[in-house]
C-alpha positions in Angstrom: 111.7 141.4 78.3 109.4 141.2 75.3 105.7 141.7 75.6 102.9 138.9 75.7 100.6 141.0 73.6 100.9 144.2 70.9 97.8 145.8 70.0 97.7 148.8 67.6 94.4 150.5 67.7 93.8 153.1 65.0 90.4 154.3 66.6 92.3 155.7 69.9 95.9 156.0 68.0 97.3 154.0 70.7 100.2 151.1 70.6 99.1 148.7 73.7 101.8 146.5 75.1 101.0 143.7 77.8 104.3 142.8 79.8 104.7 139.5 81.5 104.7 140.8 84.6 101.4 142.3 84.6 102.1 145.9 83.4 100.5 147.4 80.5 102.0 150.3 78.4 99.6 152.4 76.5 101.3 154.8 74.1 100.3 157.4 71.9 101.1 157.4 68.2 102.4 160.8 68.3 104.3 160.5 70.8 105.9 157.6 69.7 106.7 159.4 66.3 108.1 162.3 68.4 110.2 159.9 70.7 111.4 157.6 67.7 115.3 156.1 68.5 116.5 156.2 65.0 119.8 158.4 64.8 118.3 161.6 62.9 115.4 161.9 65.6 118.0 161.3 68.3 120.5 163.8 66.9 117.5 166.7 66.6 116.6 165.9 70.2 120.4 165.9 71.3 120.0 169.5 70.1 117.1 170.2 72.2 114.7 170.2 69.1 111.7 168.0 69.2 110.7 166.5 65.5 107.9 168.5 64.7 105.0 165.8 64.2 101.2 166.1 63.5 99.4 165.0 66.3 97.0 163.2 63.8 99.8 160.8 62.8 99.0 157.2 62.8 100.8 154.0 63.1 100.5 152.0 60.4 102.8 148.8 60.6 104.4 147.1 63.4 107.0 144.9 62.2 108.9 142.5 65.0 112.3 142.6 65.3 113.2 140.2 68.0 114.4 142.5 70.2 111.5 145.2 69.5 109.8 146.5 66.9 110.0 148.9 63.7 107.1 151.2 63.5 105.8 152.5 59.8 104.0 155.7 60.7 101.4 157.6 58.3 103.7 160.7 57.4 106.4 157.9 56.1 109.0 158.0 58.8 110.1 154.1 59.4 113.9 154.6 60.6 113.2 153.7 63.8 113.5 150.2 65.6 112.3 150.7 69.1 113.7 148.3 71.7 111.4 146.4 73.8 113.1 148.0 77.1 112.7 151.2 75.4 109.0 150.8 75.1 108.9 149.2 78.8 110.5 151.9 80.4 108.7 154.7 78.3 107.4 157.8 79.9 106.5 160.0 77.0 
């Protein structure tokens, strides 16, 4: 299921997703960066290491990929494509 609306707020450093079933997800930029689903970040987490991310990191681009979004962060990280299901069930 893809969201009806995706709003990236620089002032609050959040990504807001409005889902067709009425739910809304509000995800912080730094937490999104820490939970990046790319293979490199996932490998860190599997080893029990959380990637070091400055709390001031910002989401600077949101690029649709059909089944999700590629997020580009102010620290230059842009490898992760976040599937809609991953973001819908996000508890981070």
